[in-house]
C-alpha positions in Angstrom: -25.4 21.9 5.1 -23.5 18.6 5.5 -19.7 18.5 5.7 -17.9 15.9 3.7 -14.7 14.4 4.9 -12.2 13.3 2.3 -10.6 10.0 3.0 -6.8 10.1 2.4 -5.8 6.8 4.2 -6.3 3.4 2.6 -5.7 0.1 4.4 -4.6 -2.8 2.2 -4.6 -6.2 4.0 -2.3 -8.7 2.3 1.0 -7.6 0.8 1.2 -10.2 -2.0 1.2 -9.3 -5.7 -2.3 -7.8 -5.7 -2.0 -6.0 -2.4 1.4 -4.4 -3.2 0.0 -3.3 -6.6 -3.0 -1.7 -5.0 -0.8 0.0 -2.4 1.5 1.3 -5.1 -1.4 2.7 -7.2 -3.0 4.3 -4.1 0.3 5.9 -3.0 1.2 7.3 -6.4 -2.4 8.8 -6.5 -1.6 10.7 -3.3 -3.2 8.5 -0.7 -1.4 7.4 2.5 -1.5 3.6 2.6 -1.3 1.2 5.5 -0.2 -2.1 4.1 -0.5 -5.1 6.4 0.3 -8.8 6.3 0.9 -11.6 8.7 4.5 -12.0 7.5 7.2 -9.4 7.9 9.1 -11.1 5.1 6.2 -10.6 2.7 6.0 -7.0 3.7 9.7 -6.5 3.0 9.3 -8.2 -0.4 6.3 -6.0 -1.2 8.2 -2.8 -0.4 11.1 -3.8 -2.5 8.8 -4.6 -5.4 7.0 -1.2 -5.0 10.4 0.6 -4.8 11.6 -1.2 -8.0 8.4 -0.5 -9.9 8.3 3.2 -8.9 11.9 3.6 -10.0 11.0 2.1 -13.4 7.9 4.4 -13.7 10.0 7.4 -12.7 12.2 7.0 -15.7 9.5 5.9 -18.2 6.6 8.2 -17.2 8.1 10.8 -15.0 6.2 9.5 -11.9 8.1 10.5 -8.8 7.9 9.1 -5.2 5.0 7.6 -3.4 6.9 5.1 -1.4 7.1 7.4 1.6 3.2 7.2 1.8 3.3 3.4 2.4 3.3 2.3 6.1 3.7 -1.4 6.9 2.4 -3.4 9.8 2.5 -7.1 10.7 -0.9 -8.2 11.8 -2.5 -11.4 13.1 -5.6 -12.7 11.3 -7.5 -12.6 14.6 -7.2 -8.7 14.5 -9.3 -8.5 11.4 -13.0 -8.0 11.6 -13.6 -9.1 8.0 -11.7 -11.5 5.8 -12.0 -12.0 2.1 -10.1 -14.7 0.2 
């Protein structure tokens, strides 16, 4: 019998509008998220955007938390094995 391993960590490369949205949805779904970008400023902006959106969702839909599941990391493009644009 084969064992299956459940993946609970998602890496999102790029913290722009789409990346921060993906990170938010994954975090509120219970996944740990590693959000990386080449810019620390973009990461800070993404976290602020996620925090603001979660606060709004908390009031409107009763969704609580999720931000604590998002880790951030500044990376160099040369560290990436694959790159999609």
